[in-house]
Residue frames as a rotation matrix with the C-alpha (Angstrom) as fourth column:
UNK 1
0.441 -0.798 0.410 -35.32
-0.897 -0.387 0.213 12.78
-0.011 -0.462 -0.887 22.10
UNK 2
0.361 -0.260 0.895 -34.91
-0.249 0.898 0.362 9.01
-0.899 -0.353 0.260 22.34
UNK 3
0.884 -0.003 0.468 -34.60
0.437 0.363 -0.823 8.77
-0.167 0.932 0.322 18.56
UNK 4
0.762 -0.631 0.144 -31.83
-0.515 -0.726 -0.457 11.35
0.393 0.274 -0.878 18.67
UNK 5
0.216 -0.686 0.695 -29.83
-0.826 0.251 0.505 9.18
-0.520 -0.683 -0.513 21.08
UNK 6
0.445 0.000 0.896 -30.22
0.226 0.968 -0.112 6.22
-0.867 0.252 0.431 18.74
UNK 7
0.925 -0.012 0.379 -29.32
0.374 -0.140 -0.917 8.11
0.064 0.990 -0.125 15.57
UNK 8
0.768 -0.639 0.043 -26.32
-0.640 -0.762 0.101 10.11
-0.032 -0.105 -0.994 16.82
UNK 9
0.157 -0.782 0.604 -24.03
-0.335 0.533 0.777 7.09
-0.929 -0.324 -0.178 17.40
UNK 10
0.406 0.038 0.913 -24.69
0.709 0.617 -0.341 5.87
-0.576 0.786 0.224 13.85
UNK 11
0.974 -0.068 0.218 -23.88
0.086 -0.775 -0.627 9.31
0.211 0.629 -0.748 12.43
UNK 12
0.536 -0.823 0.187 -20.64
-0.739 -0.350 0.576 9.45
-0.409 -0.447 -0.796 14.42
UNK 13
0.104 -0.482 0.870 -19.60
0.138 0.873 0.467 5.96
-0.985 0.072 0.157 13.27
UNK 14
0.686 0.216 0.695 -20.43
0.696 0.084 -0.713 6.89
-0.212 0.973 -0.092 9.66
UNK 15
0.934 -0.350 0.075 -18.39
-0.316 -0.904 -0.288 10.10
0.168 0.245 -0.955 9.86
UNK 16
0.294 -0.864 0.410 -15.44
-0.655 0.131 0.744 8.35
-0.696 -0.487 -0.527 11.48
UNK 17
0.338 -0.118 0.934 -15.59
0.470 0.881 -0.059 5.57
-0.816 0.458 0.353 8.87
UNK 18
0.898 0.074 0.434 -15.25
0.427 -0.387 -0.818 8.16
0.108 0.919 -0.379 6.13
UNK 19
0.745 -0.644 0.173 -12.12
-0.659 -0.751 0.043 9.60
0.103 -0.146 -0.984 7.78
UNK 20
0.712 -0.511 0.482 -10.21
0.153 0.783 0.603 6.31
-0.686 -0.356 0.635 7.94
UNK 21
0.421 -0.680 -0.600 -6.78
-0.894 -0.424 -0.147 6.62
-0.155 0.598 -0.787 6.44
UNK 22
0.852 -0.255 -0.457 -4.82
0.010 0.881 -0.473 3.92
0.523 0.399 0.753 4.74
UNK 23
0.675 -0.645 0.357 -2.01
-0.549 -0.116 0.828 2.72
-0.492 -0.755 -0.433 6.98
UNK 24
0.686 -0.575 -0.446 1.24
-0.216 0.424 -0.879 1.81
0.695 0.700 0.167 5.26
UNK 25
0.842 -0.538 -0.036 3.86
0.277 0.374 0.885 -0.13
-0.463 -0.755 0.464 7.17
UNK 26
0.717 -0.659 -0.228 7.51
-0.654 -0.522 -0.548 0.78
0.242 0.542 -0.805 6.64
UNK 27
-0.311 -0.812 0.494 9.19
-0.907 0.408 0.100 -2.27
-0.283 -0.417 -0.864 8.19
UNK 28
-0.225 0.189 -0.956 9.17
-0.650 0.701 0.292 -5.67
0.726 0.687 -0.035 6.50
UNK 29
-0.857 -0.155 -0.492 9.40
0.188 0.794 -0.578 -7.74
0.480 -0.587 -0.651 9.68
UNK 30
-0.771 0.635 -0.052 6.54
-0.226 -0.348 -0.910 -5.83
-0.596 -0.689 0.412 11.29
UNK 31
-0.151 0.716 -0.681 4.46
-0.988 -0.125 0.087 -6.28
-0.022 0.686 0.727 8.14
UNK 32
-0.481 -0.083 -0.873 5.17
-0.299 0.952 0.074 -10.02
0.824 0.296 -0.482 8.15
UNK 33
-0.973 0.110 -0.203 4.14
0.230 0.363 -0.903 -10.29
-0.026 -0.925 -0.378 11.79
UNK 34
-0.488 0.840 -0.236 0.92
-0.606 -0.521 -0.600 -8.36
-0.627 -0.150 0.764 11.13
UNK 35
-0.181 0.386 -0.904 0.19
-0.890 0.326 0.318 -10.56
0.417 0.863 0.285 8.11
UNK 36
-0.722 -0.140 -0.678 0.66
0.058 0.964 -0.261 -13.70
0.690 -0.227 -0.687 10.19
UNK 37
-0.926 0.352 -0.138 -1.43
0.114 -0.088 -0.990 -12.36
-0.360 -0.932 0.041 13.07
UNK 38
-0.252 0.864 -0.435 -4.26
-0.576 -0.495 -0.650 -11.25
-0.777 0.087 0.623 10.76
UNK 39
-0.205 0.095 0.974 -4.03
0.511 0.859 0.024 -14.00
-0.835 0.502 -0.225 8.12
UNK 40
0.855 0.388 -0.345 -3.57
-0.044 -0.608 -0.793 -11.47
-0.517 0.693 -0.503 5.31
UNK 41
0.362 -0.741 0.565 -1.19
0.926 0.219 -0.307 -11.18
0.104 0.635 0.766 2.40
UNK 42
0.015 -0.473 -0.881 1.29
0.367 -0.817 0.445 -8.31
-0.930 -0.330 0.162 2.25
UNK 43
0.780 0.135 0.611 1.09
0.618 -0.319 -0.719 -5.80
0.098 0.938 -0.332 -0.58
UNK 44
-0.030 -0.868 -0.495 4.55
0.609 -0.409 0.680 -4.33
-0.792 -0.281 0.542 -1.10
UNK 45
0.912 0.286 0.295 4.69
0.409 -0.580 -0.704 -1.12
-0.030 0.763 -0.646 -3.11
UNK 46
-0.117 -0.989 -0.091 8.09
0.840 -0.148 0.522 -0.11
-0.530 -0.016 0.848 -4.50
UNK 47
0.854 0.426 0.298 8.32
0.517 -0.757 -0.399 3.55
0.056 0.495 -0.867 -5.43
UNK 48
-0.474 -0.880 0.027 10.82
0.876 -0.475 -0.088 6.26
0.091 -0.018 0.996 -6.17
UNK 49
0.314 0.849 -0.424 8.83
0.899 -0.410 -0.155 9.06
-0.306 -0.333 -0.892 -4.56
UNK 50
0.378 -0.199 -0.904 11.09
0.027 -0.974 0.226 11.91
-0.925 -0.110 -0.363 -5.62
UNK 51
-0.521 -0.673 -0.525 12.13
-0.521 -0.236 0.820 10.86
-0.676 0.701 -0.228 -9.12
UNK 52
-0.888 0.209 0.410 9.79
0.401 0.788 0.467 8.23
-0.225 0.579 -0.783 -10.64
UNK 53
-0.794 0.583 -0.172 7.09
-0.608 -0.753 0.254 10.11
0.018 0.306 0.952 -12.57
UNK 54
-0.252 0.753 -0.608 4.80
-0.208 0.572 0.794 7.06
0.945 0.326 0.012 -12.98
UNK 55
-0.504 0.011 -0.864 5.12
0.760 0.481 -0.437 6.36
0.411 -0.876 -0.251 -9.21
UNK 56
-0.939 0.121 -0.323 4.17
0.075 -0.844 -0.531 9.93
-0.337 -0.523 0.783 -8.31
UNK 57
-0.597 0.745 -0.296 1.19
-0.732 -0.357 0.580 9.92
0.327 0.563 0.759 -10.70
UNK 58
-0.307 0.470 -0.828 0.03
0.175 0.883 0.436 6.47
0.936 -0.011 -0.353 -9.55
UNK 59
-0.784 -0.011 -0.620 0.05
0.620 -0.018 -0.784 7.64
-0.003 -1.000 0.020 -5.95
UNK 60
-0.832 0.485 -0.271 -2.23
-0.443 -0.873 -0.203 10.53
-0.335 -0.049 0.941 -6.94
UNK 61
-0.409 0.689 -0.599 -4.53
-0.781 0.075 0.619 8.46
0.471 0.721 0.508 -9.15
UNK 62
-0.181 0.286 -0.941 -4.86
0.025 0.958 0.286 5.24
0.983 0.028 -0.181 -7.13
UNK 63
-0.741 -0.293 -0.605 -4.24
0.487 0.385 -0.784 5.52
0.463 -0.875 -0.142 -3.41
UNK 64
-0.911 0.410 -0.040 -6.92
-0.272 -0.672 -0.689 8.09
-0.309 -0.617 0.724 -2.60
UNK 65
-0.469 0.779 -0.417 -9.70
-0.587 0.078 0.806 6.27
0.661 0.622 0.421 -4.45
UNK 66
0.178 0.661 0.730 -12.53
-0.961 0.276 -0.016 4.54
-0.212 -0.698 0.684 -2.63
UNK 67
0.832 0.126 -0.540 -11.81
-0.347 0.877 -0.331 1.40
0.432 0.463 0.774 -4.64
UNK 68
-0.108 -0.951 -0.290 -8.24
-0.082 0.299 -0.951 1.21
0.991 -0.079 -0.111 -3.40
UNK 69
-0.493 -0.047 0.869 -9.26
-0.828 -0.283 -0.485 1.98
0.269 -0.958 0.101 0.17
UNK 70
0.533 0.789 0.305 -11.80
-0.838 0.543 0.060 -0.84
-0.118 -0.287 0.951 0.13
UNK 71
0.826 -0.220 -0.519 -9.56
-0.057 0.883 -0.465 -3.49
0.561 0.414 0.717 -1.44
UNK 72
-0.149 -0.972 0.182 -6.50
-0.330 -0.125 -0.936 -2.47
0.932 -0.199 -0.303 0.57
UNK 73
0.201 0.308 0.930 -8.27
-0.976 -0.012 0.216 -3.46
0.077 -0.951 0.298 3.80
UNK 74
0.973 0.231 0.019 -7.61
-0.231 0.973 0.007 -7.07
-0.016 -0.011 1.000 2.81
UNK 75
0.435 -0.896 -0.093 -3.83
0.465 0.312 -0.828 -6.58
0.771 0.317 0.553 2.81
UNK 76
0.549 -0.509 -0.663 -1.05
0.497 -0.439 0.748 -5.50
-0.672 -0.741 0.012 5.09
UNK 77
0.924 -0.141 0.355 0.44
0.237 -0.517 -0.822 -2.60
0.299 0.844 -0.445 3.14
UNK 78
0.334 -0.896 -0.293 4.21
0.614 -0.029 0.789 -2.09
-0.715 -0.444 0.540 2.99
UNK 79
1.000 0.011 0.022 5.59
0.023 -0.753 -0.658 1.09
0.009 0.658 -0.753 1.40
UNK 80
0.274 -0.960 0.063 9.18
0.708 0.246 0.662 0.79
-0.651 -0.137 0.747 0.17
UNK 81
0.989 0.042 -0.144 10.53
-0.041 -0.846 -0.531 4.09
-0.144 0.531 -0.835 -1.08
UNK 82
0.164 -0.961 0.222 13.85
0.898 0.238 0.369 4.28
-0.408 0.139 0.902 -2.92
UNK 83
0.953 0.233 -0.194 14.36
0.158 -0.928 -0.337 8.04
-0.259 0.291 -0.921 -3.24
UNK 84
0.374 -0.849 0.372 17.37
0.699 -0.006 -0.715 9.67
0.609 0.528 0.591 -4.84
UNK 85
0.131 -0.281 0.951 17.52
-0.406 -0.890 -0.207 12.62
0.904 -0.359 -0.231 -2.46
UNK 86
-0.601 -0.513 -0.613 19.00
0.312 0.556 -0.771 11.95
0.736 -0.654 -0.174 0.97
UNK 87
-0.956 0.185 0.226 16.52
-0.291 -0.542 -0.788 14.04
-0.023 -0.820 0.572 2.94
UNK 88
-0.249 0.921 -0.299 13.34
-0.629 0.081 0.773 12.19
0.736 0.381 0.560 1.94
UNK 89
0.843 0.427 -0.325 13.63
-0.053 0.670 0.741 9.34
0.535 -0.607 0.588 4.46
UNK 90
0.669 -0.605 0.432 15.99
-0.635 -0.163 0.755 8.58
-0.386 -0.780 -0.493 7.33
UNK 91
-0.226 -0.857 -0.463 19.30
-0.948 0.302 -0.097 6.82
0.223 0.417 -0.881 6.72
UNK 92
-0.727 -0.009 0.686 18.05
-0.372 0.846 -0.383 3.80
-0.577 -0.533 -0.619 8.69
UNK 93
0.336 0.924 0.185 14.85
-0.190 0.259 -0.947 3.63
-0.923 0.283 0.263 6.64
UNK 94
0.494 -0.227 -0.839 16.83
-0.868 -0.172 -0.465 3.95
-0.039 0.959 -0.282 3.41
UNK 95
-0.634 -0.773 0.012 19.09
-0.773 0.634 -0.032 1.04
0.017 -0.030 -0.999 4.45
UNK 96
-0.430 0.581 0.691 16.07
-0.130 0.717 -0.684 -1.07
-0.893 -0.384 -0.233 5.36
UNK 97
0.592 0.728 -0.345 14.34
-0.404 -0.103 -0.909 -0.24
-0.698 0.677 0.233 2.08
UNK 98
0.054 -0.670 -0.740 17.46
-0.992 0.050 -0.117 -1.13
0.115 0.741 -0.662 0.10
UNK 99
-0.818 -0.338 0.466 17.53
-0.446 0.883 -0.143 -4.56
-0.363 -0.325 -0.873 1.78
UNK 100
0.015 0.911 0.411 13.87
0.026 0.411 -0.911 -5.19
-1.000 0.025 -0.018 0.92
UNK 101
0.559 0.125 -0.820 14.52
-0.733 -0.389 -0.559 -3.90
-0.388 0.913 -0.126 -2.61
UNK 102
-0.422 -0.821 -0.384 17.42
-0.904 0.414 0.109 -6.35
0.069 0.393 -0.917 -3.11
UNK 103
-0.763 0.158 0.626 15.35
-0.150 0.900 -0.409 -9.23
-0.628 -0.406 -0.663 -1.77
UNK 104
-0.064 0.925 0.375 12.09
0.439 0.363 -0.822 -8.64
-0.896 0.112 -0.430 -3.67
UNK 105
0.838 0.378 -0.393 12.66
-0.132 -0.559 -0.819 -6.24
-0.529 0.738 -0.419 -6.58
UNK 106
0.137 -0.869 0.475 15.40
0.436 0.483 0.759 -8.06
-0.889 0.103 0.445 -8.44
UNK 107
0.062 -0.073 0.995 14.67
0.996 -0.053 -0.066 -6.37
0.057 0.996 0.070 -11.79
UNK 108
-0.722 -0.416 -0.553 14.64
0.530 -0.846 -0.056 -2.84
-0.445 -0.333 0.831 -10.36
UNK 109
-0.486 0.643 0.592 11.22
0.603 -0.243 0.760 -1.94
0.632 0.726 -0.270 -11.77
UNK 110
-0.743 0.334 -0.580 9.24
0.330 -0.571 -0.751 1.09
-0.582 -0.750 0.314 -10.56
UNK 111
-0.155 0.307 0.939 6.43
-0.986 0.013 -0.167 1.28
-0.063 -0.952 0.301 -9.66
UNK 112
-0.555 -0.047 -0.831 6.04
-0.235 0.967 0.102 -2.31
0.798 0.252 -0.547 -8.58
UNK 113
0.227 0.646 0.729 3.37
-0.973 0.113 0.203 -4.07
0.048 -0.755 0.654 -6.55
UNK 114
-0.658 -0.354 -0.665 4.16
-0.296 0.933 -0.204 -7.46
0.693 0.062 -0.719 -5.04
UNK 115
0.546 0.749 0.377 1.73
-0.747 0.231 0.623 -9.67
0.379 -0.621 0.686 -3.19
UNK 116
-0.538 -0.789 -0.296 3.61
-0.422 0.556 -0.716 -11.71
0.730 -0.260 -0.632 -0.61
UNK 117
0.394 0.682 -0.616 2.17
0.186 0.597 0.780 -14.40
0.900 -0.422 0.108 1.65
UNK 118
0.816 -0.075 0.574 2.60
-0.561 -0.346 0.752 -14.27
0.142 -0.935 -0.324 5.44
UNK 119
0.722 -0.594 0.355 5.24
0.324 0.744 0.585 -16.97
-0.612 -0.307 0.729 4.88
UNK 120
0.112 -0.696 -0.710 7.18
-0.362 -0.694 0.623 -14.56
-0.925 0.188 -0.329 2.64
UNK 121
-0.438 -0.184 0.880 6.39
0.666 0.592 0.455 -16.28
-0.604 0.785 -0.137 -0.66
UNK 122
-0.718 0.175 -0.674 5.85
-0.483 -0.822 0.301 -13.97
-0.502 0.541 0.675 -3.65
UNK 123
-0.202 0.768 0.607 2.40
0.394 0.632 -0.668 -14.78
-0.897 0.104 -0.430 -5.02
UNK 124
0.446 0.385 0.808 2.00
0.895 -0.182 -0.407 -12.21
-0.010 0.905 -0.425 -7.79
UNK 125
-0.418 -0.581 -0.699 3.36
0.494 -0.790 0.362 -8.93
-0.762 -0.194 0.617 -9.12
UNK 126
0.577 0.541 0.612 2.28
0.816 -0.367 -0.445 -6.00
-0.016 0.757 -0.653 -11.23
UNK 127
-0.318 -0.780 -0.540 4.58
0.653 -0.592 0.472 -3.28
-0.687 -0.203 0.697 -12.51
UNK 128
-0.847 -0.212 0.488 4.30
0.515 -0.558 0.651 0.00
0.134 0.803 0.581 -14.33
UNK 129
0.090 0.883 -0.461 1.76
0.611 -0.415 -0.674 2.74
-0.787 -0.221 -0.576 -14.87
UNK 130
-0.186 -0.123 0.975 0.92
0.971 -0.176 0.162 4.53
0.152 0.977 0.152 -18.11
UNK 131
-0.777 -0.157 -0.609 0.04
0.417 -0.854 -0.311 7.78
-0.471 -0.496 0.729 -16.26
UNK 132
-0.819 0.526 0.230 -3.29
0.005 -0.394 0.919 8.15
0.574 0.754 0.320 -18.10
UNK 133
-0.478 0.645 0.597 -5.53
-0.878 -0.372 -0.301 7.83
0.028 -0.668 0.744 -15.04
UNK 134
0.395 0.606 -0.691 -6.53
-0.588 0.744 0.317 4.25
0.706 0.281 0.650 -15.88
UNK 135
-0.474 -0.544 0.693 -6.22
-0.879 0.244 -0.410 2.31
0.054 -0.803 -0.594 -12.61
UNK 136
0.563 0.825 -0.047 -8.55
-0.825 0.565 0.033 -0.55
0.054 0.020 0.998 -13.51
UNK 137
0.378 -0.501 -0.778 -5.68
-0.136 0.801 -0.582 -2.96
0.916 0.326 0.235 -14.09
UNK 138
-0.688 -0.663 0.297 -4.24
-0.343 -0.063 -0.937 -2.17
0.640 -0.746 -0.184 -10.67
UNK 139
-0.190 0.719 0.668 -7.59
-0.967 -0.022 -0.252 -2.63
-0.167 -0.695 0.700 -8.93
UNK 140
0.718 0.454 -0.527 -8.16
-0.589 0.800 -0.113 -5.91
0.370 0.392 0.842 -10.79
UNK 141
-0.138 -0.868 -0.478 -4.69
-0.128 0.494 -0.860 -7.11
0.982 -0.058 -0.180 -9.73
UNK 142
-0.763 -0.142 0.631 -5.51
-0.608 -0.174 -0.775 -6.34
0.220 -0.974 0.046 -6.10
UNK 143
0.221 0.932 0.286 -8.92
-0.960 0.259 -0.102 -8.02
-0.169 -0.252 0.953 -6.24
UNK 144
0.557 -0.066 -0.828 -7.41
-0.413 0.843 -0.345 -11.10
0.721 0.534 0.442 -7.85
UNK 145
-0.298 -0.838 -0.457 -4.92
0.129 0.439 -0.889 -11.42
0.946 -0.324 -0.023 -4.97
UNK 146
0.118 0.424 0.898 -7.17
-0.813 -0.477 0.333 -10.80
0.570 -0.770 0.289 -1.98
């Protein structure tokens, strides 16, 4: 019985660990504050969730992988969606995202990953996705910028 009491907490922790979800921020200022508080870089992901085929496929192929979940723990994640339909995100969120887009995505590339320091300096970027399921380049980019 004593062994059961010692083993059960470990099983619960293991099960809960497996259910952790990736948390994406949606506000730049909040992401900056979290990055400063936690001494982490910000990973900004620019997407067109309702029109950009490579963005949609990358979301499927990359974000649910164990590799991405592990490496993403070292970043504050910021999701900037620039949809074409008006009902995808709120008007306020769309305005905010447009401001971040104008500040950081000057070339208008989708999908785009930017690594930004807590002091708001762009450290690195990676754009595009060939939609063939090969995410190794993306994972390598993230590991290089931890």
